[in-house]
ZADO-1210 file (C-alpha; in nm, 4 decimals, padded with zeros to 6 digits):
<atoms>
<atom x="00.0000" y="00.0000" z="00.0000" code="MET" pos="1"/>
<atom x="00.2860" y="00.2379" z="00.0806" code="VAL" pos="2"/>
<atom x="00.4355" y="00.1819" z="-00.2638" code="GLY" pos="3"/>
<atom x="00.1032" y="00.2519" z="-00.4309" code="ARG" pos="4"/>
<atom x="00.0526" y="00.5739" z="-00.2363" code="LEU" pos="5"/>
<atom x="00.4095" y="00.6805" z="-00.3142" code="SER" pos="6"/>
<atom x="00.3407" y="00.6375" z="-00.6844" code="LYS" pos="7"/>
<atom x="00.0253" y="00.8426" z="-00.6450" code="ARG" pos="8"/>
<atom x="00.2249" y="01.1213" z="-00.4815" code="LEU" pos="9"/>
<atom x="00.4771" y="01.1148" z="-00.7659" code="ALA" pos="10"/>
<atom x="00.1988" y="01.1278" z="-01.0247" code="HIS" pos="11"/>
<atom x="00.0355" y="01.4082" z="-00.8291" code="GLY" pos="12"/>
<atom x="00.3563" y="01.6120" z="-00.8366" code="ALA" pos="13"/>
<atom x="00.3743" y="01.5750" z="-01.2164" code="LEU" pos="14"/>
<atom x="00.0078" y="01.6693" z="-01.2529" code="LEU" pos="15"/>
<atom x="00.0639" y="01.9735" z="-01.0310" code="LEU" pos="16"/>
<atom x="00.3526" y="02.0908" z="-01.2469" code="LEU" pos="17"/>
<atom x="00.1474" y="02.0453" z="-01.5633" code="PHE" pos="18"/>
<atom x="-00.1552" y="02.2217" z="-01.4110" code="ALA" pos="19"/>
<atom x="00.0532" y="02.5219" z="-01.3059" code="VAL" pos="20"/>
<atom x="00.2203" y="02.5420" z="-01.6460" code="PHE" pos="21"/>
<atom x="-00.1149" y="02.5242" z="-01.8254" code="LEU" pos="22"/>
<atom x="-00.2618" y="02.7835" z="-01.5898" code="SER" pos="23"/>
<atom x="00.0263" y="03.0220" z="-01.6548" code="TYR" pos="24"/>
<atom x="00.0050" y="02.9840" z="-02.0326" code="VAL" pos="25"/>
<atom x="-00.3730" y="03.0290" z="-02.0451" code="ILE" pos="26"/>
<atom x="-00.3647" y="03.3228" z="-01.8026" code="SER" pos="27"/>
<atom x="-00.0913" y="03.4921" z="-02.0062" code="SER" pos="28"/>
<atom x="-00.2959" y="03.4487" z="-02.3234" code="ALA" pos="29"/>
<atom x="-00.6325" y="03.5537" z="-02.1781" code="ALA" pos="30"/>
<atom x="-00.5356" y="03.8334" z="-01.9361" code="LEU" pos="31"/>
<atom x="-00.3808" y="04.1685" z="-02.0189" code="SER" pos="32"/>
<atom x="-00.2033" y="04.3461" z="-01.7325" code="PRO" pos="33"/>
<atom x="-00.0821" y="04.6022" z="-01.9871" code="ARG" pos="34"/>
<atom x="-00.4419" y="04.7161" z="-02.0433" code="ALA" pos="35"/>
<atom x="-00.4883" y="04.7513" z="-01.6661" code="TYR" pos="36"/>
<atom x="-00.1938" y="04.9928" z="-01.6424" code="PHE" pos="37"/>
<atom x="-00.2851" y="05.1820" z="-01.9600" code="GLU" pos="38"/>
<atom x="-00.6410" y="05.2450" z="-01.8360" code="ASP" pos="39"/>
<atom x="-00.5207" y="05.4316" z="-01.5276" code="ARG" pos="40"/>
<atom x="-00.5879" y="05.8033" z="-01.4932" code="GLN" pos="41"/>
<atom x="-00.3728" y="05.9910" z="-01.5669" code="PRO" pos="42"/>
<atom x="-00.2520" y="05.7493" z="-01.8291" code="ARG" pos="43"/>
<atom x="00.1127" y="05.6494" z="-01.7722" code="PRO" pos="44"/>
<atom x="00.3709" y="05.6573" z="-02.0459" code="SER" pos="45"/>
<atom x="00.4590" y="05.3482" z="-02.2475" code="ALA" pos="46"/>
<atom x="00.8010" y="05.3322" z="-02.0808" code="ALA" pos="47"/>
<atom x="00.6379" y="05.3335" z="-01.7354" code="THR" pos="48"/>
<atom x="00.4021" y="05.0530" z="-01.8335" code="VAL" pos="49"/>
<atom x="00.6889" y="04.8469" z="-01.9728" code="ASP" pos="50"/>
<atom x="00.8838" y="04.9025" z="-01.6510" code="HIS" pos="51"/>
<atom x="00.5899" y="04.7901" z="-01.4332" code="GLU" pos="52"/>
<atom x="00.5349" y="04.4798" z="-01.6449" code="LEU" pos="53"/>
<atom x="00.9033" y="04.3950" z="-01.6267" code="ALA" pos="54"/>
<atom x="00.8929" y="04.4179" z="-01.2472" code="LEU" pos="55"/>
<atom x="00.5917" y="04.1858" z="-01.2414" code="LEU" pos="56"/>
<atom x="00.7540" y="03.9436" z="-01.4849" code="GLY" pos="57"/>
<atom x="00.4480" y="03.9577" z="-01.7127" code="THR" pos="58"/>
<atom x="00.5858" y="04.1651" z="-01.9997" code="ASP" pos="59"/>
<atom x="00.4032" y="04.0386" z="-02.3090" code="ASP" pos="60"/>
<atom x="00.7052" y="04.1218" z="-02.5258" code="ARG" pos="61"/>
<atom x="00.8925" y="03.8328" z="-02.3609" code="THR" pos="62"/>
<atom x="00.8093" y="03.4757" z="-02.4767" code="PRO" pos="63"/>
<atom x="00.5676" y="03.3025" z="-02.2431" code="VAL" pos="64"/>
<atom x="00.7964" y="03.0042" z="-02.1854" code="LEU" pos="65"/>
<atom x="01.0746" y="03.2346" z="-02.0730" code="GLU" pos="66"/>
<atom x="00.8383" y="03.4158" z="-01.8396" code="ARG" pos="67"/>
<atom x="00.7162" y="03.0877" z="-01.6955" code="PHE" pos="68"/>
<atom x="01.0737" y="02.9758" z="-01.6401" code="GLY" pos="69"/>
<atom x="01.1507" y="03.2890" z="-01.4372" code="HIS" pos="70"/>
<atom x="00.8256" y="03.2616" z="-01.2421" code="TRP" pos="71"/>
<atom x="00.8696" y="02.8928" z="-01.1616" code="SER" pos="72"/>
<atom x="01.2292" y="02.9499" z="-01.0468" code="TRP" pos="73"/>
<atom x="01.1101" y="03.2136" z="-00.8012" code="ARG" pos="74"/>
<atom x="00.8127" y="02.9976" z="-00.6973" code="ALA" pos="75"/>
<atom x="01.0398" y="02.7050" z="-00.6123" code="VAL" pos="76"/>
<atom x="01.2262" y="02.9415" z="-00.3795" code="HIS" pos="77"/>
<atom x="00.9002" y="03.0561" z="-00.2181" code="GLY" pos="78"/>
<atom x="00.8319" y="03.3750" z="-00.4147" code="ASP" pos="79"/>
<atom x="00.5044" y="03.3854" z="-00.6100" code="LEU" pos="80"/>
<atom x="00.5722" y="03.7335" z="-00.7441" code="GLY" pos="81"/>
<atom x="00.3913" y="04.0658" z="-00.7104" code="ARG" pos="82"/>
<atom x="00.0337" y="04.1709" z="-00.7742" code="THR" pos="83"/>
<atom x="-00.0533" y="04.4423" z="-01.0269" code="VAL" pos="84"/>
<atom x="-00.1155" y="04.6757" z="-00.7331" code="ASP" pos="85"/>
<atom x="00.2435" y="04.6310" z="-00.6148" code="GLY" pos="86"/>
<atom x="00.1757" y="04.4022" z="-00.3197" code="GLY" pos="87"/>
<atom x="00.3214" y="04.0625" z="-00.2441" code="SER" pos="88"/>
<atom x="00.1352" y="03.7611" z="-00.3808" code="VAL" pos="89"/>
<atom x="00.2769" y="03.5572" z="-00.0910" code="ASN" pos="90"/>
<atom x="00.1261" y="03.7931" z="00.1665" code="ALA" pos="91"/>
<atom x="-00.2128" y="03.7962" z="-00.0060" code="GLU" pos="92"/>
<atom x="-00.2004" y="03.4183" z="-00.0472" code="PHE" pos="93"/>
<atom x="-00.1269" y="03.3675" z="00.3222" code="GLY" pos="94"/>
<atom x="-00.4054" y="03.6036" z="00.4252" code="ARG" pos="95"/>
<atom x="-00.6717" y="03.4339" z="00.2144" code="ARG" pos="96"/>
<atom x="-00.5795" y="03.0655" z="00.2296" code="ILE" pos="97"/>
<atom x="-00.7076" y="03.0240" z="00.5839" code="GLY" pos="98"/>
<atom x="-01.0429" y="03.1786" z="00.4922" code="VAL" pos="99"/>
<atom x="-01.1003" y="02.9465" z="00.1953" code="SER" pos="100"/>
<atom x="-00.9660" y="02.6394" z="00.3731" code="THR" pos="101"/>
<atom x="-01.2018" y="02.6939" z="00.6652" code="ARG" pos="102"/>
<atom x="-01.5017" y="02.7264" z="00.4332" code="LEU" pos="103"/>
<atom x="-01.4050" y="02.4255" z="00.2205" code="LEU" pos="104"/>
<atom x="-01.3219" y="02.2076" z="00.5197" code="LEU" pos="105"/>
<atom x="-01.6465" y="02.2733" z="00.7068" code="VAL" pos="106"/>
<atom x="-01.8603" y="02.2567" z="00.3930" code="GLY" pos="107"/>
<atom x="-01.6973" y="01.9327" z="00.2778" code="THR" pos="108"/>
<atom x="-01.7142" y="01.7535" z="00.6132" code="LEU" pos="109"/>
<atom x="-02.0727" y="01.8555" z="00.6864" code="VAL" pos="110"/>
<atom x="-02.1935" y="01.7931" z="00.3312" code="GLY" pos="111"/>
<atom x="-02.0228" y="01.4565" z="00.2952" code="THR" pos="112"/>
<atom x="-02.1312" y="01.3305" z="00.6369" code="GLY" pos="113"/>
<atom x="-02.4949" y="01.4342" z="00.5984" code="LEU" pos="114"/>
<atom x="-02.5041" y="01.3098" z="00.2393" code="GLY" pos="115"/>
<atom x="-02.3800" y="00.9634" z="00.3375" code="VAL" pos="116"/>
<atom x="-02.6277" y="00.9383" z="00.6260" code="LEU" pos="117"/>
<atom x="-02.9155" y="01.0627" z="00.4110" code="ALA" pos="118"/>
<atom x="-02.8345" y="00.8171" z="00.1327" code="GLY" pos="119"/>
<atom x="-02.8127" y="00.5309" z="00.3806" code="LEU" pos="120"/>
<atom x="-03.1440" y="00.6293" z="00.5355" code="TRP" pos="121"/>
<atom x="-03.3136" y="00.6569" z="00.1943" code="ALA" pos="122"/>
<atom x="-03.1844" y="00.3156" z="00.0836" code="ALA" pos="123"/>
<atom x="-03.3213" y="00.1429" z="00.3935" code="VAL" pos="124"/>
<atom x="-03.6603" y="00.3110" z="00.3346" code="ARG" pos="125"/>
<atom x="-03.6583" y="00.2824" z="-00.0446" code="ARG" pos="126"/>
<atom x="-03.9831" y="00.3601" z="-00.2291" code="HIS" pos="127"/>
<atom x="-04.1311" y="00.5056" z="00.0888" code="ARG" pos="128"/>
<atom x="-04.2118" y="00.8691" z="00.1607" code="LEU" pos="129"/>
<atom x="-03.8676" y="00.9579" z="00.3114" code="PRO" pos="130"/>
<atom x="-03.6902" y="00.8129" z="00.0082" code="ASP" pos="131"/>
<atom x="-03.9133" y="00.9976" z="-00.2379" code="ARG" pos="132"/>
<atom x="-03.8830" y="01.3225" z="-00.0419" code="ALA" pos="133"/>
<atom x="-03.5030" y="01.2996" z="-00.0410" code="LEU" pos="134"/>
<atom x="-03.5057" y="01.2252" z="-00.4146" code="THR" pos="135"/>
<atom x="-03.7122" y="01.5356" z="-00.4879" code="VAL" pos="136"/>
<atom x="-03.4901" y="01.7458" z="-00.2590" code="PHE" pos="137"/>
<atom x="-03.1695" y="01.6190" z="-00.4229" code="SER" pos="138"/>
<atom x="-03.2841" y="01.6846" z="-00.7776" code="PHE" pos="139"/>
<atom x="-03.4116" y="02.0307" z="-00.6862" code="LEU" pos="140"/>
<atom x="-03.0784" y="02.1259" z="-00.5290" code="VAL" pos="141"/>
<atom x="-02.8729" y="01.9744" z="-00.8124" code="LEU" pos="142"/>
<atom x="-03.0770" y="02.1622" z="-01.0722" code="SER" pos="143"/>
<atom x="-03.0064" y="02.5007" z="-00.9102" code="VAL" pos="144"/>
<atom x="-02.6631" y="02.6617" z="-00.9656" code="PRO" pos="145"/>
<atom x="-02.4536" y="02.7258" z="-00.6558" code="THR" pos="146"/>
<atom x="-02.4578" y="03.1024" z="-00.6929" code="PHE" pos="147"/>
<atom x="-02.8392" y="03.0968" z="-00.7050" code="VAL" pos="148"/>
<atom x="-02.8487" y="02.8978" z="-00.3805" code="LEU" pos="149"/>
<atom x="-02.6114" y="03.1496" z="-00.2234" code="ALA" pos="150"/>
<atom x="-02.8311" y="03.4403" z="-00.3351" code="LEU" pos="151"/>
<atom x="-03.1413" y="03.2690" z="-00.1988" code="LEU" pos="152"/>
<atom x="-02.9721" y="03.2143" z="00.1375" code="PHE" pos="153"/>
<atom x="-02.8560" y="03.5748" z="00.1463" code="LYS" pos="154"/>
<atom x="-03.1969" y="03.7152" z="00.0571" code="GLU" pos="155"/>
<atom x="-03.3605" y="03.4869" z="00.3131" code="GLY" pos="156"/>
<atom x="-03.1224" y="03.6057" z="00.5854" code="ALA" pos="157"/>
<atom x="-03.1843" y="03.9688" z="00.4908" code="LEU" pos="158"/>
<atom x="-03.5625" y="03.9180" z="00.5042" code="TRP" pos="159"/>
<atom x="-03.5402" y="03.7394" z="00.8392" code="PHE" pos="160"/>
<atom x="-03.3234" y="04.0138" z="00.9917" code="ASN" pos="161"/>
<atom x="-03.5634" y="04.2824" z="00.8693" code="GLN" pos="162"/>
<atom x="-03.8584" y="04.0914" z="01.0148" code="SER" pos="163"/>
<atom x="-03.6804" y="04.0476" z="01.3486" code="ALA" pos="164"/>
<atom x="-03.5780" y="04.4151" z="01.3617" code="GLY" pos="165"/>
<atom x="-03.2112" y="04.3381" z="01.4288" code="HIS" pos="166"/>
<atom x="-02.9283" y="04.1259" z="01.2893" code="THR" pos="167"/>
<atom x="-02.9880" y="03.7615" z="01.3772" code="VAL" pos="168"/>
<atom x="-02.8171" y="03.5896" z="01.0834" code="ILE" pos="169"/>
<atom x="-02.4782" y="03.7088" z="00.9594" code="ARG" pos="170"/>
<atom x="-02.4730" y="03.7102" z="00.5809" code="TYR" pos="171"/>
<atom x="-02.1743" y="03.9187" z="00.4753" code="THR" pos="172"/>
<atom x="-01.8026" y="03.9025" z="00.5558" code="GLY" pos="173"/>
<atom x="-01.6120" y="03.6360" z="00.7457" code="GLU" pos="174"/>
<atom x="-01.5996" y="03.8336" z="01.0715" code="ARG" pos="175"/>
<atom x="-01.7336" y="04.1511" z="01.2287" code="THR" pos="176"/>
<atom x="-01.4885" y="04.4422" z="01.1808" code="PRO" pos="177"/>
<atom x="-01.3716" y="04.6062" z="01.5014" code="GLY" pos="178"/>
<atom x="-01.5155" y="04.3362" z="01.7270" code="LEU" pos="179"/>
<atom x="-01.3642" y="04.3289" z="02.0755" code="THR" pos="180"/>
<atom x="-01.3903" y="04.0655" z="02.3427" code="GLY" pos="181"/>
<atom x="-01.2558" y="03.7288" z="02.4472" code="SER" pos="182"/>
<atom x="-01.1439" y="03.4431" z="02.2260" code="LEU" pos="183"/>
<atom x="-01.4825" y="03.2778" z="02.2715" code="ALA" pos="184"/>
<atom x="-01.6516" y="03.5935" z="02.1423" code="THR" pos="185"/>
<atom x="-01.4372" y="03.5977" z="01.8284" code="HIS" pos="186"/>
<atom x="-01.4891" y="03.2253" z="01.7657" code="LEU" pos="187"/>
<atom x="-01.8650" y="03.2644" z="01.8040" code="LYS" pos="188"/>
<atom x="-01.8637" y="03.5593" z="01.5655" code="ASP" pos="189"/>
<atom x="-01.6651" y="03.3692" z="01.2993" code="ARG" pos="190"/>
<atom x="-01.8923" y="03.0665" z="01.3361" code="ALA" pos="191"/>
<atom x="-02.1985" y="03.2877" z="01.2837" code="ALA" pos="192"/>
<atom x="-02.0494" y="03.4325" z="00.9653" code="HIS" pos="193"/>
<atom x="-01.9475" y="03.0841" z="00.8487" code="LEU" pos="194"/>
<atom x="-02.2968" y="02.9308" z="00.8804" code="ALA" pos="195"/>
<atom x="-02.4577" y="03.0481" z="00.5552" code="LEU" pos="196"/>
<atom x="-02.1543" y="03.0097" z="00.3217" code="PRO" pos="197"/>
<atom x="-02.0782" y="02.6646" z="00.4615" code="ALA" pos="198"/>
<atom x="-02.4428" y="02.5645" z="00.4275" code="ALA" pos="199"/>
<atom x="-02.4363" y="02.6733" z="00.0625" code="THR" pos="200"/>
<atom x="-02.1307" y="02.4596" z="-00.0116" code="VAL" pos="201"/>
<atom x="-02.2581" y="02.1671" z="00.1947" code="ALA" pos="202"/>
<atom x="-02.6056" y="02.1626" z="00.0415" code="LEU" pos="203"/>
<atom x="-02.4796" y="02.0603" z="-00.3012" code="GLY" pos="204"/>
<atom x="-02.2609" y="01.7931" z="-00.1432" code="ALA" pos="205"/>
<atom x="-02.5563" y="01.6527" z="00.0519" code="VAL" pos="206"/>
<atom x="-02.7668" y="01.6302" z="-00.2639" code="ALA" pos="207"/>
<atom x="-02.5006" y="01.4564" z="-00.4738" code="SER" pos="208"/>
<atom x="-02.3488" y="01.2254" z="-00.2110" code="TYR" pos="209"/>
<atom x="-02.6911" y="01.1089" z="-00.0940" code="SER" pos="210"/>
<atom x="-02.7778" y="00.9845" z="-00.4428" code="ARG" pos="211"/>
<atom x="-02.4513" y="00.7938" z="-00.4803" code="TYR" pos="212"/>
<atom x="-02.4697" y="00.6512" z="-00.1279" code="GLN" pos="213"/>
<atom x="-02.8269" y="00.5376" z="-00.1834" code="ARG" pos="214"/>
<atom x="-02.7301" y="00.3472" z="-00.4985" code="GLY" pos="215"/>
<atom x="-02.4235" y="00.1924" z="-00.3365" code="ALA" pos="216"/>
<atom x="-02.6246" y="00.0861" z="-00.0299" code="THR" pos="217"/>
<atom x="-02.8953" y="-00.0741" z="-00.2430" code="LEU" pos="218"/>
<atom x="-02.6273" y="-00.2850" z="-00.4107" code="ASP" pos="219"/>
<atom x="-02.5040" y="-00.4007" z="-00.0704" code="VAL" pos="220"/>
<atom x="-02.8482" y="-00.4785" z="00.0743" code="LEU" pos="221"/>
<atom x="-02.8874" y="-00.7809" z="-00.1502" code="GLY" pos="222"/>
<atom x="-02.5367" y="-00.9213" z="-00.0927" code="SER" pos="223"/>
<atom x="-02.4695" y="-01.2682" z="00.0473" code="ASP" pos="224"/>
<atom x="-02.2600" y="-01.1559" z="00.3453" code="HIS" pos="225"/>
<atom x="-02.5389" y="-00.9281" z="00.4649" code="LEU" pos="226"/>
<atom x="-02.7976" y="-01.2053" z="00.4455" code="ARG" pos="227"/>
<atom x="-02.5570" y="-01.4340" z="00.6317" code="THR" pos="228"/>
<atom x="-02.5185" y="-01.1771" z="00.9089" code="ALA" pos="229"/>
<atom x="-02.8957" y="-01.1511" z="00.9433" code="GLN" pos="230"/>
<atom x="-02.9275" y="-01.5322" z="00.9478" code="ALA" pos="231"/>
<atom x="-02.6880" y="-01.5365" z="01.2442" code="LYS" pos="232"/>
<atom x="-02.9235" y="-01.3167" z="01.4451" code="GLY" pos="233"/>
<atom x="-02.8350" y="-00.9553" z="01.3593" code="LEU" pos="234"/>
<atom x="-03.1185" y="-00.7158" z="01.2834" code="THR" pos="235"/>
<atom x="-03.1199" y="-00.5679" z="00.9295" code="PRO" pos="236"/>
<atom x="-03.0128" y="-00.2266" z="01.0572" code="GLY" pos="237"/>
<atom x="-02.7294" y="-00.3607" z="01.2734" code="ARG" pos="238"/>
<atom x="-02.6118" y="-00.5898" z="00.9935" code="ALA" pos="239"/>
<atom x="-02.6035" y="-00.2973" z="00.7514" code="LEU" pos="240"/>
<atom x="-02.4093" y="-00.0728" z="00.9876" code="LEU" pos="241"/>
<atom x="-02.1642" y="-00.3420" z="01.0940" code="ARG" pos="242"/>
<atom x="-02.1021" y="-00.5233" z="00.7647" code="HIS" pos="243"/>
<atom x="-02.2604" y="-00.3255" z="00.4803" code="GLY" pos="244"/>
<atom x="-02.1705" y="00.0388" z="00.5392" code="LEU" pos="245"/>
<atom x="-01.7980" y="-00.0140" z="00.4917" code="ARG" pos="246"/>
<atom x="-01.8524" y="-00.1861" z="00.1572" code="THR" pos="247"/>
<atom x="-02.0975" y="00.0767" z="00.0337" code="SER" pos="248"/>
<atom x="-01.8529" y="00.3574" z="00.1160" code="LEU" pos="249"/>
<atom x="-01.5844" y="00.2257" z="-00.1225" code="ILE" pos="250"/>
<atom x="-01.7362" y="00.3766" z="-00.4417" code="PRO" pos="251"/>
<atom x="-01.7838" y="00.7073" z="-00.2576" code="LEU" pos="252"/>
<atom x="-01.4074" y="00.7496" z="-00.2169" code="THR" pos="253"/>
<atom x="-01.3612" y="00.7618" z="-00.5939" code="THR" pos="254"/>
<atom x="-01.6496" y="01.0027" z="-00.6315" code="PHE" pos="255"/>
<atom x="-01.5008" y="01.2248" z="-00.3600" code="PHE" pos="256"/>
<atom x="-01.1732" y="01.2688" z="-00.5514" code="SER" pos="257"/>
<atom x="-01.3598" y="01.3944" z="-00.8584" code="PHE" pos="258"/>
<atom x="-01.6386" y="01.5778" z="-00.6791" code="GLY" pos="259"/>
<atom x="-01.4113" y="01.7975" z="-00.4692" code="PHE" pos="260"/>
<atom x="-01.3461" y="02.0244" z="-00.7680" code="LEU" pos="261"/>
<atom x="-01.7192" y="02.0959" z="-00.7837" code="THR" pos="262"/>
<atom x="-01.7137" y="02.1960" z="-00.4177" code="LEU" pos="263"/>
<atom x="-01.4199" y="02.4281" z="-00.4821" code="PHE" pos="264"/>
<atom x="-01.5978" y="02.5882" z="-00.7782" code="THR" pos="265"/>
<atom x="-01.9060" y="02.6413" z="-00.5645" code="GLY" pos="266"/>
<atom x="-01.6933" y="02.8001" z="-00.2939" code="ALA" pos="267"/>
<atom x="-01.5570" y="03.0521" z="-00.5468" code="VAL" pos="268"/>
<atom x="-01.9044" y="03.1932" z="-00.6162" code="PHE" pos="269"/>
<atom x="-02.0070" y="03.1604" z="-00.2533" code="THR" pos="270"/>
<atom x="-01.7154" y="03.3735" z="-00.1328" code="GLU" pos="271"/>
<atom x="-01.7930" y="03.6435" z="-00.3875" code="GLU" pos="272"/>
<atom x="-02.1618" y="03.6616" z="-00.2956" code="ILE" pos="273"/>
<atom x="-02.1128" y="03.6561" z="00.0821" code="PHE" pos="274"/>
<atom x="-01.8165" y="03.8953" z="00.0739" code="GLY" pos="275"/>
<atom x="-01.5609" y="03.6487" z="00.2068" code="TRP" pos="276"/>
<atom x="-01.1984" y="03.7565" z="00.1452" code="PRO" pos="277"/>
<atom x="-01.0884" y="03.4122" z="00.0315" code="GLY" pos="278"/>
<atom x="-00.9344" y="03.2593" z="-00.2766" code="MET" pos="279"/>
<atom x="-01.2580" y="03.2803" z="-00.4744" code="GLY" pos="280"/>
<atom x="-01.3072" y="03.6547" z="-00.4400" code="SER" pos="281"/>
<atom x="-00.9343" y="03.7069" z="-00.4965" code="TRP" pos="282"/>
<atom x="-00.9546" y="03.5101" z="-00.8209" code="PHE" pos="283"/>
<atom x="-01.2492" y="03.7150" z="-00.9486" code="MET" pos="284"/>
<atom x="-01.0812" y="04.0462" z="-00.8660" code="ASP" pos="285"/>
<atom x="-00.7489" y="03.9361" z="-01.0127" code="SER" pos="286"/>
<atom x="-00.9078" y="03.8168" z="-01.3365" code="ALA" pos="287"/>
<atom x="-01.0788" y="04.1536" z="-01.3799" code="GLN" pos="288"/>
<atom x="-00.7476" y="04.3366" z="-01.3304" code="LYS" pos="289"/>
<atom x="-00.5485" y="04.1011" z="-01.5531" code="GLY" pos="290"/>
<atom x="-00.3271" y="04.0017" z="-01.2606" code="ASP" pos="291"/>
<atom x="-00.1530" y="03.6925" z="-01.3983" code="ILE" pos="292"/>
<atom x="00.0576" y="03.6153" z="-01.0900" code="ASN" pos="293"/>
<atom x="-00.2422" y="03.6197" z="-00.8575" code="SER" pos="294"/>
<atom x="-00.4582" y="03.4089" z="-01.0889" code="VAL" pos="295"/>
<atom x="-00.1840" y="03.1477" z="-01.1163" code="VAL" pos="296"/>
<atom x="-00.1458" y="03.1470" z="-00.7362" code="ALA" pos="297"/>
<atom x="-00.5185" y="03.0759" z="-00.6927" code="VAL" pos="298"/>
<atom x="-00.5014" y="02.8002" z="-00.9542" code="ASN" pos="299"/>
<atom x="-00.2023" y="02.6565" z="-00.7693" code="LEU" pos="300"/>
<atom x="-00.4116" y="02.6408" z="-00.4526" code="PHE" pos="301"/>
<atom x="-00.6991" y="02.4770" z="-00.6430" code="ALA" pos="302"/>
<atom x="-00.4690" y="02.2173" z="-00.7988" code="ALA" pos="303"/>
<atom x="-00.3104" y="02.1300" z="-00.4641" code="VAL" pos="304"/>
<atom x="-00.6468" y="02.0934" z="-00.2885" code="THR" pos="305"/>
<atom x="-00.7939" y="01.8759" z="-00.5647" code="VAL" pos="306"/>
<atom x="-00.4849" y="01.6521" z="-00.5775" code="LEU" pos="307"/>
<atom x="-00.4846" y="01.6232" z="-00.1976" code="LEU" pos="308"/>
<atom x="-00.8521" y="01.5258" z="-00.2105" code="ALA" pos="309"/>
<atom x="-00.7628" y="01.2530" z="-00.4598" code="GLY" pos="310"/>
<atom x="-00.4820" y="01.1312" z="-00.2352" code="PHE" pos="311"/>
<atom x="-00.7126" y="01.1226" z="00.0677" code="VAL" pos="312"/>
<atom x="-00.9637" y="00.9266" z="-00.1416" code="ALA" pos="313"/>
<atom x="-00.6918" y="00.6714" z="-00.2266" code="ASP" pos="314"/>
<atom x="-00.6010" y="00.6348" z="00.1406" code="VAL" pos="315"/>
<atom x="-00.9648" y="00.5872" z="00.2376" code="LEU" pos="316"/>
<atom x="-01.0095" y="00.3347" z="-00.0426" code="HIS" pos="317"/>
<atom x="-00.7141" y="00.1353" z="00.0878" code="ALA" pos="318"/>
<atom x="-00.8479" y="00.1495" z="00.4444" code="VAL" pos="319"/>
<atom x="-01.1990" y="00.0389" z="00.3449" code="LEU" pos="320"/>
<atom x="-01.1010" y="-00.2272" z="00.0891" code="ASP" pos="321"/>
<atom x="-00.8542" y="-00.4898" z="00.2174" code="PRO" pos="322"/>
<atom x="-00.7999" y="-00.6145" z="-00.1389" code="ARG" pos="323"/>
<atom x="-00.6134" y="-00.2937" z="-00.2200" code="VAL" pos="324"/>
<atom x="-00.3778" y="-00.3445" z="00.0750" code="ARG" pos="325"/>
<atom x="-00.3261" y="-00.7087" z="-00.0182" code="THR" pos="326"/>
<atom x="-00.2238" y="-00.6247" z="-00.3729" code="ARG" pos="327"/>
</atoms>
């Protein structure tokens, strides 16, 4: 198993390099930092614009492969370059990574856990009212884009606060500016701001994972080892939890590795709508400004998180399926 995971890490490193290279090439072709500088008022001279682009390492007069070589050399040494506003990409990256990681982590854990439990519950009660209700709920959520769900949550929170006459639900920002108090006060405030964005990310995960878990559980319910466990005296529910759940979770690990990118994409729109200063809002702002270095940094974060999700899925697959460890 260790050898297999080591190969996966090596393949992941190669995929990361290719993803960063492709991101840099596409960003250089699609974005124009020169236009961002030329649109400033008063308009700077051509020499000033060329000087700024040279400092950023995004001068379009230099071949893209040469620019990528310089950028990657600095990135290997821990320098992701400068933003078009003159700041450090490293500093901005460090400030925003915790915000996005917190949202993705909570949304993923809550969404995956509830989705698995809901799918298991629906499979046990298949063709009954709970199963049909969960099916309708899942298809409704999956048919609505993530940014629409986020807008609905935000409008609902705004309506509820107006009806209550004071702020009950926090719906903008990741914390209250200027808040003073103890550590518990700050943690409570951040949790209140996290509720709606995390619910938006988790809702899509619940809808999708519940459908896959339901199908996987139905396949297990008719298996020989489950019938044998019931013949030995276990109740159907206890037999499913003790002997069937582990088997039904195996296909979910593969789905998790591919579905995490969808969660990340949903988090991008969620951060923008709820005013969270994370990677998603940074990406949108950077793309509008033509900030190549910042866009590549966000794509680097996305590539690392998706590849780590795939690696975690491989580890879980090996833990759940003894055949993988045996081979």
